[in-house]
Backbone as CSV, one residue per row, in Angstrom:
resi,resn,N_x,N_y,N_z,CA_x,CA_y,CA_z,C_x,C_y,C_z
1,MET,9.142,-15.685,-35.882,10.208,-15.629,-34.606,9.952,-17.165,-34.180
2,ASP,11.363,-17.555,-33.814,11.583,-18.614,-33.381,11.259,-18.744,-31.647
3,LYS,11.179,-19.989,-31.165,10.781,-19.911,-29.781,11.738,-21.102,-29.116
4,THR,12.121,-20.784,-27.794,12.518,-22.001,-27.037,11.889,-21.982,-25.608
5,LEU,12.004,-23.105,-25.047,11.426,-23.608,-23.788,12.324,-23.162,-22.778
6,SER,11.688,-22.291,-21.760,12.377,-22.063,-20.651,12.282,-23.375,-19.664
7,ARG,12.855,-23.335,-18.403,12.768,-24.202,-17.603,11.510,-24.611,-16.860
8,ASP,10.837,-23.647,-16.676,9.169,-23.793,-16.102,8.288,-24.111,-17.106
9,GLY,8.528,-24.271,-18.456,7.952,-24.489,-19.593,7.191,-23.283,-20.404
10,THR,7.794,-22.105,-19.957,7.027,-20.949,-20.773,8.016,-21.065,-22.155
11,LEU,7.302,-20.649,-23.274,7.867,-20.450,-24.379,8.381,-18.995,-24.391
12,ILE,9.623,-18.739,-24.878,10.179,-17.376,-25.147,10.501,-17.273,-26.515
13,ALA,10.053,-16.227,-27.125,10.146,-16.151,-28.519,11.356,-14.937,-28.967
14,TYR,12.120,-15.342,-29.721,13.182,-14.715,-30.149,13.459,-14.665,-31.620
15,ARG,14.296,-13.681,-31.955,14.599,-13.563,-33.513,16.142,-13.391,-33.667
16,ARG,16.695,-14.175,-34.746,18.281,-13.903,-35.068,18.100,-13.019,-36.201
17,ARG,19.350,-12.052,-36.310,19.766,-11.167,-37.355,21.230,-11.372,-37.726
18,GLY,21.849,-11.379,-38.891,23.096,-11.376,-39.077,23.706,-12.719,-38.904
19,GLU,25.321,-12.662,-39.197,26.038,-13.574,-38.750,27.421,-12.987,-38.094
20,GLY,27.940,-14.053,-37.330,29.343,-13.659,-36.662,29.051,-14.088,-35.093
21,PRO,29.647,-13.732,-34.436,29.722,-14.064,-32.849,28.374,-13.663,-32.341
22,PRO,27.675,-14.506,-31.521,26.422,-14.335,-30.799,26.294,-13.222,-30.074
23,LEU,25.277,-12.218,-30.068,25.145,-11.042,-29.182,23.513,-11.020,-28.700
24,ILE,23.323,-11.192,-27.648,21.963,-11.120,-27.150,21.464,-9.660,-26.584
25,LEU,20.569,-9.277,-27.078,20.100,-7.765,-26.610,18.736,-8.142,-25.742
26,VAL,18.928,-7.547,-24.261,17.913,-7.727,-23.387,17.378,-6.549,-23.321
27,GLY,16.024,-6.404,-23.565,15.213,-5.135,-23.376,14.898,-4.624,-22.144
28,GLY,14.496,-3.269,-22.020,14.327,-2.555,-20.776,12.690,-2.746,-20.339
29,ALA,12.173,-1.736,-19.501,10.898,-1.534,-19.316,9.978,-1.418,-20.388
30,LEU,8.854,-2.042,-20.410,8.040,-1.799,-21.342,8.271,-2.240,-22.790
31,GLY,9.434,-2.742,-23.067,10.335,-3.078,-24.164,9.881,-4.432,-24.693
32,THR,10.125,-4.770,-26.026,9.818,-6.047,-26.642,10.835,-6.361,-27.675
33,ALA,10.922,-7.356,-28.262,11.998,-7.701,-29.398,11.881,-6.429,-30.312
34,ALA,10.863,-6.186,-30.624,10.750,-4.862,-31.719,11.281,-3.805,-31.504
35,THR,11.375,-3.608,-30.058,11.927,-2.127,-29.565,13.432,-2.274,-29.755
36,GLU,14.234,-3.344,-29.715,15.462,-3.643,-29.892,15.850,-3.738,-31.460
37,ALA,14.928,-3.773,-32.098,15.091,-4.122,-33.590,16.225,-3.149,-34.426
38,PRO,15.872,-1.857,-34.051,16.757,-0.738,-34.623,18.262,-1.053,-34.338
39,LEU,18.617,-1.281,-33.104,20.027,-1.558,-32.646,20.358,-2.836,-33.322
40,ALA,19.634,-3.715,-33.349,20.053,-5.147,-34.034,20.429,-5.169,-35.537
41,ARG,19.599,-4.290,-36.243,19.766,-4.037,-37.370,21.339,-3.480,-37.752
42,LEU,21.598,-2.526,-36.673,22.915,-1.834,-36.996,24.122,-2.676,-36.694
43,LEU,23.912,-3.688,-35.822,24.903,-4.470,-35.167,24.963,-5.837,-36.212
44,ALA,24.057,-6.319,-36.827,23.732,-7.387,-37.758,25.080,-7.641,-38.718
45,PRO,25.665,-6.446,-39.440,26.781,-6.890,-40.103,28.044,-7.428,-39.493
46,ARG,28.196,-7.525,-38.286,29.299,-7.810,-37.557,28.918,-9.097,-36.361
47,PHE,27.642,-9.233,-36.173,27.414,-10.252,-35.188,25.908,-10.877,-35.633
48,GLU,25.843,-12.135,-35.061,24.549,-12.817,-34.981,23.767,-12.408,-33.968
49,VAL,22.869,-11.362,-34.007,22.148,-10.587,-33.146,20.854,-11.281,-32.793
50,VAL,20.638,-11.466,-31.366,19.196,-12.097,-30.934,18.667,-11.241,-29.980
51,THR,17.343,-10.840,-30.544,16.315,-10.084,-29.704,15.221,-10.879,-29.486
52,TYR,14.650,-10.696,-28.165,13.658,-11.610,-27.584,12.589,-10.748,-26.976
53,ASP,11.439,-11.376,-26.722,10.354,-10.711,-26.017,10.469,-11.489,-24.744
54,ARG,10.796,-10.595,-23.565,10.960,-11.316,-22.354,9.599,-11.761,-21.908
55,ARG,9.625,-12.777,-20.778,8.528,-13.225,-20.545,7.102,-12.163,-20.047
56,GLY,5.830,-12.400,-20.601,4.872,-11.621,-20.445,4.827,-10.573,-21.396
57,ARG,5.724,-10.513,-22.443,5.392,-9.569,-23.665,5.633,-10.247,-25.013
58,GLY,4.841,-9.436,-25.758,4.895,-9.736,-27.327,4.377,-11.254,-27.576
59,ALA,5.391,-12.092,-28.167,4.961,-13.574,-28.600,5.196,-14.665,-27.367
60,SER,6.066,-13.975,-26.464,6.540,-15.033,-25.402,5.527,-15.283,-24.383
61,GLY,5.500,-16.481,-23.672,4.333,-16.626,-22.565,4.887,-16.013,-21.447
62,ASP,4.098,-16.661,-20.304,4.215,-16.151,-18.718,3.674,-17.295,-18.090
63,ARG,4.082,-17.242,-16.936,3.346,-18.139,-15.864,3.571,-17.176,-14.579
64,SER,2.562,-17.556,-13.354,2.437,-16.747,-12.098,2.839,-17.914,-11.197
65,PRO,3.247,-17.807,-9.996,3.865,-16.349,-9.647,5.188,-15.879,-10.340
66,TYR,5.474,-14.379,-10.671,6.642,-14.179,-11.199,7.687,-14.235,-10.213
67,ALA,8.926,-14.583,-10.547,10.062,-14.628,-9.804,11.208,-14.252,-10.729
68,VAL,12.214,-13.360,-10.365,13.401,-13.071,-11.012,14.194,-14.250,-11.731
69,GLU,14.032,-15.274,-10.963,14.825,-16.642,-11.022,14.222,-17.145,-12.261
70,ARG,12.962,-17.041,-12.655,12.377,-17.551,-13.913,12.863,-16.701,-15.139
71,GLU,13.081,-15.271,-15.049,13.504,-14.629,-16.068,15.028,-14.868,-16.284
72,ILE,15.880,-15.167,-15.121,17.276,-15.569,-15.505,17.119,-16.977,-16.353
73,GLU,16.415,-17.902,-15.777,16.062,-19.241,-16.778,15.743,-19.050,-18.075
74,ASP,14.977,-17.978,-18.308,14.855,-17.452,-19.632,15.894,-17.180,-20.496
75,LEU,16.667,-16.587,-19.982,17.837,-15.966,-20.415,18.949,-17.067,-20.857
76,MET,18.929,-17.988,-19.922,19.952,-19.129,-20.061,19.418,-20.096,-21.002
77,ALA,18.143,-20.514,-21.172,17.436,-20.888,-22.291,17.778,-20.497,-23.586
78,LEU,17.759,-19.177,-23.670,18.079,-18.413,-24.831,19.644,-18.752,-25.350
79,ALA,20.188,-18.444,-24.561,21.730,-18.743,-24.721,22.058,-20.170,-25.132
80,GLU,21.528,-20.971,-24.423,21.597,-22.341,-25.106,21.266,-22.643,-26.384
81,ALA,19.745,-21.871,-26.725,19.456,-21.894,-28.124,20.404,-21.440,-29.315
82,VAL,20.962,-20.530,-28.578,21.798,-19.700,-29.512,23.007,-20.407,-29.691
83,GLY,23.690,-20.853,-28.648,24.897,-21.866,-28.824,25.935,-20.868,-28.489
84,GLY,27.025,-21.463,-28.136,28.438,-20.819,-27.789,28.354,-20.050,-26.533
85,ARG,29.058,-19.121,-26.375,29.334,-18.214,-25.221,28.897,-16.751,-25.833
86,PRO,27.661,-16.449,-25.883,27.062,-15.046,-26.428,27.629,-14.072,-25.334
87,SER,27.691,-12.866,-26.085,27.877,-11.511,-25.293,26.570,-11.257,-25.157
88,VAL,26.105,-10.252,-24.331,24.871,-9.966,-24.025,24.985,-8.144,-23.677
89,PHE,24.075,-7.525,-24.137,23.702,-5.964,-24.105,22.505,-5.830,-23.434
90,GLY,22.392,-5.035,-22.186,20.969,-4.960,-21.614,20.705,-3.466,-21.214
91,VAL,19.424,-2.941,-21.656,19.251,-1.542,-21.400,18.503,-1.369,-20.270
92,GLY,18.445,-0.680,-19.406,17.964,-0.256,-18.418,17.474,-1.590,-17.451
93,ALA,16.253,-1.722,-16.901,16.192,-2.940,-16.195,16.774,-4.109,-17.108
94,GLY,16.682,-4.134,-18.151,17.303,-5.179,-19.007,18.815,-5.593,-18.511
95,GLY,19.328,-4.534,-18.431,20.843,-4.326,-17.997,20.987,-5.297,-16.525
96,ALA,19.952,-4.810,-15.699,20.083,-5.492,-14.274,19.836,-6.949,-14.335
97,LEU,19.012,-7.359,-15.279,18.588,-8.599,-15.243,19.779,-9.392,-16.064
98,ALA,20.422,-8.811,-17.105,21.465,-9.438,-17.606,22.702,-9.610,-16.585
99,LEU,22.733,-8.800,-15.573,23.855,-8.774,-14.637,23.389,-9.716,-13.474
100,GLU,22.283,-9.818,-13.278,21.656,-10.994,-12.287,22.125,-12.567,-12.902
101,ALA,21.767,-12.481,-14.225,21.990,-13.760,-14.962,23.240,-14.136,-14.922
102,LEU,24.326,-13.294,-15.061,25.642,-13.605,-15.260,25.989,-13.932,-13.739
103,ALA,25.731,-13.264,-12.672,26.017,-13.657,-11.267,25.397,-15.170,-10.949
104,ALA,24.234,-15.632,-11.507,23.897,-16.693,-11.490,24.559,-17.983,-12.439
105,GLY,25.508,-17.458,-12.927,26.094,-18.395,-14.033,26.056,-18.468,-15.525
106,LEU,25.077,-17.583,-16.072,25.092,-17.510,-17.435,26.465,-17.431,-17.999
107,PRO,26.852,-18.401,-19.031,28.141,-18.400,-19.650,28.189,-17.279,-20.692
108,ALA,28.384,-16.080,-20.316,28.495,-15.099,-21.363,29.737,-14.606,-21.573
109,ALA,30.178,-14.457,-22.751,31.709,-13.811,-23.174,32.202,-12.610,-22.662
110,ARG,31.045,-11.605,-22.808,31.014,-10.358,-22.268,29.633,-9.685,-22.199
111,LEU,29.711,-8.577,-21.068,28.493,-8.040,-20.907,28.410,-6.374,-21.137
112,ALA,27.550,-5.824,-21.727,27.493,-4.303,-21.800,26.311,-4.123,-21.136
113,VAL,25.901,-2.809,-20.395,24.776,-2.634,-19.989,24.559,-1.030,-19.964
114,TYR,23.481,-0.445,-20.247,23.088,0.923,-20.203,22.307,1.389,-19.121
115,GLU,22.772,2.068,-18.213,21.866,2.808,-17.053,21.248,1.691,-16.581
116,PRO,21.475,0.694,-15.887,20.465,-0.073,-15.005,19.951,1.155,-13.998
117,PRO,18.709,1.154,-13.654,18.164,2.062,-12.735,17.907,1.727,-11.417
118,TYR,19.294,1.783,-10.855,19.481,1.478,-9.387,19.372,2.837,-8.859
119,THR,19.120,2.991,-7.496,18.814,4.293,-6.747,19.399,4.232,-5.542
120,PRO,20.752,4.174,-5.692,21.527,4.201,-4.385,21.340,5.374,-3.402
121,GLY,21.643,5.108,-2.228,21.567,6.173,-1.198,20.468,6.177,-0.344
122,ALA,20.270,6.673,0.868,18.894,6.576,1.474,17.837,7.041,0.886
123,ALA,18.082,8.308,0.286,16.802,8.947,-0.208,16.451,7.971,-1.427
124,GLY,17.230,7.550,-2.236,17.033,6.712,-3.319,16.153,5.452,-3.209
125,LEU,16.676,4.713,-1.789,16.126,3.597,-1.701,14.662,3.943,-1.017
126,LEU,14.571,4.972,-0.367,13.205,5.175,0.237,12.149,5.663,-1.197
127,PHE,12.731,6.335,-2.145,11.961,6.555,-3.225,11.626,5.421,-4.159
128,LYS,12.339,4.448,-4.167,12.068,3.302,-4.883,11.154,2.316,-4.048
129,ALA,11.152,2.588,-2.836,10.091,1.832,-2.103,8.722,2.275,-2.158
130,GLY,8.773,3.827,-2.272,7.331,4.360,-2.584,6.784,4.064,-3.825
131,CYS,7.622,4.148,-4.889,7.414,3.824,-6.230,6.685,2.415,-6.256
132,THR,7.290,1.646,-5.753,7.162,-0.068,-5.769,5.657,-0.078,-5.174
133,ALA,5.326,0.522,-4.050,3.992,0.462,-3.506,3.143,1.174,-4.206
134,ARG,3.165,2.142,-4.851,2.103,2.811,-5.700,2.232,1.941,-7.123
135,LEU,3.160,1.503,-7.591,2.999,0.312,-8.780,2.023,-0.607,-8.224
136,HIS,2.188,-1.139,-7.296,1.588,-2.479,-7.068,-0.002,-1.982,-6.758
137,ARG,0.023,-1.016,-6.119,-1.427,-0.590,-5.998,-2.298,-0.372,-7.176
138,LEU,-1.590,0.243,-8.212,-2.319,0.532,-9.425,-2.573,-0.613,-10.137
139,LEU,-1.593,-1.703,-10.285,-1.637,-2.859,-10.982,-3.017,-3.718,-10.259
140,SER,-2.743,-3.914,-8.898,-3.885,-4.709,-8.342,-5.133,-4.073,-8.595
141,ALA,-5.265,-2.831,-8.857,-6.753,-2.263,-9.220,-6.948,-2.405,-10.424
142,GLY,-6.001,-2.984,-11.260,-6.223,-2.920,-12.863,-6.197,-1.708,-13.669
143,ASP,-5.482,-0.749,-12.870,-5.012,0.528,-13.805,-3.791,0.325,-14.518
144,ARG,-4.042,-0.140,-15.579,-2.761,-0.449,-16.264,-2.133,0.984,-17.229
145,ALA,-3.018,1.969,-17.335,-2.786,3.007,-17.824,-2.127,3.925,-16.781
146,GLY,-2.591,4.071,-15.625,-1.827,4.552,-14.385,-0.479,3.922,-14.035
147,ALA,-0.282,2.677,-14.225,0.863,2.066,-14.028,1.991,2.467,-15.064
148,VAL,1.418,2.655,-16.293,2.282,3.365,-17.521,2.764,4.678,-17.163
149,GLU,1.862,5.356,-16.726,1.994,6.838,-16.541,2.929,6.958,-15.127
150,LEU,2.900,6.324,-14.276,3.697,6.359,-13.208,5.043,6.087,-13.710
151,PHE,5.254,5.071,-14.359,6.558,4.878,-14.923,7.235,5.890,-15.694
152,LEU,6.559,6.521,-16.624,6.715,7.530,-17.465,7.307,8.594,-16.672
153,THR,6.469,9.101,-15.659,6.661,10.142,-14.570,7.959,9.895,-14.001
154,VAL,8.340,8.890,-13.437,9.222,8.528,-12.704,10.681,8.545,-13.404
155,THR,10.502,8.324,-14.870,11.617,8.508,-15.587,11.881,9.691,-16.344
156,GLY,11.136,10.447,-15.835,11.414,12.048,-16.196,10.669,12.764,-17.471
157,VAL,9.477,11.812,-17.735,8.954,12.291,-19.150,7.602,13.475,-18.646
158,ALA,7.651,14.419,-19.644,6.831,15.615,-19.124,5.351,15.374,-19.250
159,ALA,4.640,15.701,-18.235,3.039,15.560,-18.146,2.548,15.648,-19.515
160,ASP,2.654,16.779,-20.217,2.243,17.110,-21.583,2.469,16.010,-22.503
161,THR,3.825,15.734,-22.490,4.093,14.345,-23.435,3.405,13.240,-23.170
162,ILE,3.327,12.917,-21.766,2.443,11.772,-21.544,1.062,11.821,-22.038
163,ALA,0.529,13.131,-21.813,-0.905,13.308,-22.398,-1.002,12.979,-23.938
164,ARG,-0.007,13.365,-24.656,0.027,13.234,-26.069,0.061,11.661,-26.444
165,MET,0.983,10.904,-25.744,1.257,9.540,-25.699,-0.024,8.629,-25.549
166,ARG,-0.855,9.448,-24.449,-2.119,8.634,-24.162,-2.850,8.583,-25.386
167,ARG,-3.052,9.609,-26.627,-3.783,9.754,-27.481,-3.217,8.878,-28.734
168,ALA,-1.972,8.349,-28.552,-1.267,7.836,-29.827,-1.571,6.290,-29.798
169,PRO,-1.410,5.739,-30.787,-1.796,4.065,-31.092,-0.793,3.373,-30.157
170,LEU,0.349,3.861,-30.055,1.372,3.071,-29.042,1.194,2.856,-27.770
171,TRP,-0.118,3.739,-27.049,-0.431,3.676,-25.731,-0.946,2.428,-25.426
172,ARG,-1.706,2.036,-26.540,-2.241,0.617,-26.268,-1.103,-0.658,-25.969
173,THR,-0.212,-0.414,-27.057,0.843,-1.563,-26.724,1.697,-1.382,-25.383
174,LEU,1.648,-0.312,-24.864,2.285,-0.012,-23.669,1.547,-0.632,-22.515
175,GLU,0.224,-0.202,-22.476,-0.801,-1.030,-21.394,-0.629,-2.511,-21.508
176,SER,-0.645,-3.107,-22.620,-0.735,-4.739,-22.759,0.637,-5.109,-22.134
177,VAL,1.530,-4.462,-21.834,2.743,-5.033,-21.168,2.980,-4.365,-19.711
178,ALA,2.067,-3.525,-19.447,2.087,-2.846,-18.079,2.374,-3.511,-16.814
179,HIS,1.748,-4.948,-16.905,2.095,-5.615,-15.730,3.461,-6.142,-15.463
180,THR,4.394,-6.052,-16.617,5.756,-6.523,-16.587,6.456,-5.362,-16.019
181,LEU,5.972,-4.217,-15.622,6.838,-3.250,-14.799,6.916,-3.642,-13.328
182,ALA,6.090,-4.565,-12.997,6.347,-5.124,-11.593,7.558,-6.182,-11.625
183,TYR,7.898,-6.883,-12.977,8.744,-7.683,-13.108,10.173,-7.040,-12.872
184,ASP,10.331,-5.700,-13.709,11.504,-5.028,-13.693,11.707,-4.488,-12.223
185,ASP,10.516,-4.043,-11.654,10.666,-3.489,-10.375,11.435,-4.677,-9.474
186,ALA,10.964,-5.822,-9.618,11.338,-6.950,-8.874,13.062,-7.259,-9.045
187,VAL,13.407,-7.214,-10.494,14.686,-7.392,-10.781,15.732,-6.274,-10.207
188,LEU,15.236,-5.085,-9.747,15.865,-4.182,-9.190,15.941,-4.151,-7.668
189,GLY,15.304,-5.212,-6.974,15.422,-5.382,-5.671,15.171,-4.194,-4.904
190,ASP,15.816,-3.667,-3.896,15.402,-2.471,-3.159,16.153,-1.322,-3.725
191,GLY,16.643,-1.093,-4.630,17.328,-0.176,-5.736,18.733,0.005,-5.286
192,ALA,19.204,-0.639,-4.347,20.655,-0.442,-4.116,21.484,-1.230,-5.155
193,VAL,22.709,-1.063,-5.563,23.542,-1.753,-6.371,24.177,-2.928,-5.665
194,PRO,23.669,-4.366,-5.996,23.917,-5.504,-4.991,25.579,-5.812,-5.430
195,ALA,26.283,-5.081,-4.786,27.682,-5.279,-4.979,28.156,-6.506,-4.491
196,GLU,27.901,-6.974,-3.406,28.322,-8.463,-2.956,28.035,-9.575,-4.120
197,ARG,26.737,-9.543,-4.346,26.222,-10.493,-5.668,27.024,-10.310,-6.825
198,PHE,27.208,-9.159,-7.270,27.886,-8.883,-8.612,29.277,-9.038,-8.548
199,ALA,30.117,-9.048,-7.295,31.416,-9.691,-6.991,31.756,-10.845,-7.930
200,SER,30.661,-11.761,-8.195,30.755,-12.749,-8.847,30.656,-12.819,-10.472
201,VAL,30.471,-11.673,-11.005,30.400,-11.483,-12.313,31.906,-11.004,-12.749
202,THR,32.475,-12.195,-13.503,33.775,-12.070,-13.839,34.019,-11.810,-15.175
203,ALA,33.062,-11.854,-16.073,33.016,-11.341,-17.408,33.357,-9.873,-17.651
204,ARG,34.295,-9.466,-18.559,34.533,-8.104,-18.907,33.313,-7.391,-19.045
205,THR,32.843,-6.346,-18.312,31.623,-5.484,-18.506,31.886,-4.079,-18.843
206,LEU,31.028,-3.625,-19.580,31.242,-2.077,-19.865,29.855,-1.509,-19.420
207,VAL,29.902,-0.646,-18.602,28.701,0.168,-18.078,28.719,1.420,-18.663
208,VAL,27.547,1.727,-19.395,27.581,3.044,-20.154,26.402,3.901,-19.678
209,CYS,26.488,5.261,-19.562,25.616,6.090,-19.170,25.808,7.309,-20.128
210,GLY,24.627,8.127,-20.126,24.514,9.245,-21.084,25.070,10.282,-20.451
211,GLY,25.549,11.423,-21.103,26.364,12.507,-20.723,25.130,13.533,-20.228
212,PHE,23.955,13.479,-20.687,22.881,14.205,-20.398,21.738,13.602,-19.525
213,SER,22.118,12.398,-19.214,21.154,11.817,-18.369,21.391,12.416,-16.654
214,THR,20.311,11.800,-15.830,20.205,12.575,-14.619,21.782,12.201,-13.662
215,ALA,21.918,13.050,-12.752,22.898,12.853,-11.705,22.862,11.421,-11.080
216,THR,21.550,11.028,-10.786,21.484,9.562,-10.107,21.729,8.530,-11.118
217,ALA,21.349,8.728,-12.405,21.886,7.600,-13.481,23.531,7.760,-13.374
218,ARG,23.906,8.834,-13.697,25.378,8.897,-13.834,26.129,8.107,-12.638
219,THR,25.612,8.707,-11.339,26.073,8.230,-10.122,26.210,6.731,-9.962
220,SER,25.066,6.294,-10.100,24.583,4.824,-9.932,25.514,3.937,-10.999
221,SER,25.619,4.501,-12.275,26.333,3.785,-13.296,28.110,3.722,-12.946
222,ARG,28.389,4.702,-12.471,30.044,4.554,-11.816,29.921,3.691,-10.605
223,LEU,28.915,3.671,-9.788,29.025,2.695,-8.693,28.976,1.181,-9.129
224,LEU,28.047,1.184,-10.112,28.152,-0.265,-10.700,29.261,-0.719,-11.138
225,ALA,30.006,0.243,-12.115,31.098,-0.178,-12.569,32.425,-0.709,-11.812
226,ASP,32.465,0.057,-10.452,33.183,-0.241,-9.423,33.186,-1.130,-8.856
227,ALA,31.551,-1.999,-8.748,31.170,-3.053,-7.788,31.809,-4.337,-8.693
228,LEU,31.930,-4.143,-10.173,32.347,-5.352,-10.866,33.691,-5.524,-10.926
229,PRO,34.223,-6.717,-10.791,35.596,-7.250,-10.980,36.285,-6.592,-12.068
230,ARG,35.814,-6.899,-13.126,36.166,-6.485,-14.490,35.500,-5.330,-15.246
231,GLY,34.908,-4.409,-14.441,34.087,-3.319,-14.764,34.641,-2.126,-15.373
232,ARG,34.211,-1.591,-16.389,34.885,-0.119,-16.772,33.568,0.645,-17.240
233,HIS,33.418,1.898,-17.105,32.713,2.861,-17.444,32.892,3.834,-18.531
234,ARG,31.971,4.057,-19.183,31.933,5.005,-20.586,30.853,5.850,-20.365
235,THR,30.660,7.229,-20.636,30.023,8.017,-20.664,29.853,8.459,-22.344
236,LEU,28.457,8.494,-22.753,28.196,8.792,-23.949,27.630,10.108,-24.276
237,THR,28.536,11.207,-24.780,28.043,12.561,-24.820,26.901,12.753,-25.782
238,GLY,26.115,13.577,-25.098,25.074,13.817,-25.781,23.656,12.845,-25.657
239,GLN,23.756,11.781,-24.714,22.915,10.560,-24.785,22.156,10.934,-23.342
240,MET,20.741,10.356,-23.365,20.057,10.478,-22.090,19.444,9.009,-22.027
241,ARG,18.630,9.006,-21.189,17.986,7.753,-20.927,17.364,6.986,-22.076
242,GLU,16.792,7.662,-23.242,16.539,7.271,-24.307,17.638,7.240,-25.343
243,LEU,18.304,6.121,-25.535,19.607,5.735,-25.926,19.407,5.778,-27.448
244,ALA,19.869,6.517,-28.203,19.945,6.341,-29.759,20.883,5.108,-30.054
245,PRO,20.378,4.108,-30.963,20.841,3.050,-31.394,22.314,3.538,-32.402
246,GLN,22.131,4.430,-32.922,23.451,4.697,-33.842,24.469,5.481,-33.142
247,ALA,24.297,5.718,-31.899,25.189,6.446,-30.844,25.859,5.082,-30.084
248,VAL,25.212,4.004,-29.786,25.798,3.094,-28.969,26.541,1.853,-29.805
249,ALA,25.804,1.818,-31.108,26.058,0.684,-32.012,27.494,0.392,-32.092
250,PRO,28.409,1.737,-32.647,29.856,1.517,-32.719,30.826,1.189,-31.320
251,VAL,29.990,1.858,-30.182,30.761,1.545,-28.861,30.675,0.111,-28.513
252,LEU,29.582,-0.658,-28.963,29.530,-2.117,-28.620,30.237,-2.899,-29.600
253,ALA,29.930,-2.603,-30.690,31.029,-3.350,-31.760,32.584,-3.361,-31.488
254,GLU,32.700,-2.294,-30.924,34.357,-2.076,-30.390,34.547,-2.680,-29.247
255,PHE,33.828,-2.983,-28.206,33.891,-3.555,-27.027,33.672,-4.980,-27.321
256,PHE,32.748,-5.442,-27.996,32.568,-6.952,-28.026,33.586,-7.458,-28.920
257,THR,34.247,-6.754,-29.687,35.304,-7.395,-30.860,36.863,-7.146,-30.444
258,ARG,37.078,-6.241,-29.740,38.489,-5.599,-29.653,39.590,-6.636,-29.671
259,ASP,39.430,-7.551,-28.320,40.569,-8.315,-28.122,40.456,-9.552,-29.139
260,VAL,39.498,-9.817,-29.701,39.354,-10.894,-30.808,40.157,-10.668,-32.076
261,TYR,40.104,-9.553,-32.373,41.223,-8.767,-33.478,42.649,-9.090,-33.009
262,VAL,42.834,-8.380,-31.744,44.321,-8.615,-31.180,44.885,-9.727,-31.336
263,ARG,44.004,-10.990,-30.849,44.237,-12.314,-30.611,44.775,-12.626,-31.994
264,GLN,43.890,-12.553,-33.061,44.006,-13.019,-34.174,45.279,-12.525,-34.932
265,ALA,45.519,-11.427,-34.704,46.893,-10.648,-35.432,48.189,-11.122,-34.764
266,SER,48.046,-11.596,-33.631,49.342,-11.947,-32.801,49.748,-13.580,-33.200
């Protein structure tokens, strides 16, 4: 993997695949560059796809104390290393991070996000506050397994599935990045869609949700699309929180290239 230096001196590891207009994939909670590799391979015939380990994960470095601004600087450093005006696709909390980066001035051509996990409404904000408190208690106690289990439970994974996951080799990998759950939690703020801040995101933005996702995910995705000056919403039939790369790849390819071909033909 290549590496670039973020503003605070943290090394951020990334990998390029394919040729074409640059496209950066921003992973969600507990994800690494390897998590995004299947989607990157599907998009590589049409784009130069960049996957990266967010700070505190995989081959990237980390520094304390954490601040959302540092992760924004990581993404800006990555965009500078890639060159041009890349498009960006973010999944889950990675989508929220991408939105924050564009609001802070990241020069992206276009943006697509899949279900940033905002929790609008009074009940949603209260639920988010409770989860935040529990997560920090677990991490402060060094209970990485408990933090991972909390995240999986909150996102709808059944208890028996979590029990099986605990016995699988993957569990150790999840525990190794459990501390970054606090990073994603910070990116989401209090859980409300920050409509006032995102009013400065002028890039064309596609907000995608799954047809089988929770009512909260579908509602927050539509609220987010409405809050963006050039936002549009799309529902992927048959998809849920765990997005299938083969389902979203053609949607992203069409969105990120549509007007390019129109301009070339005119």
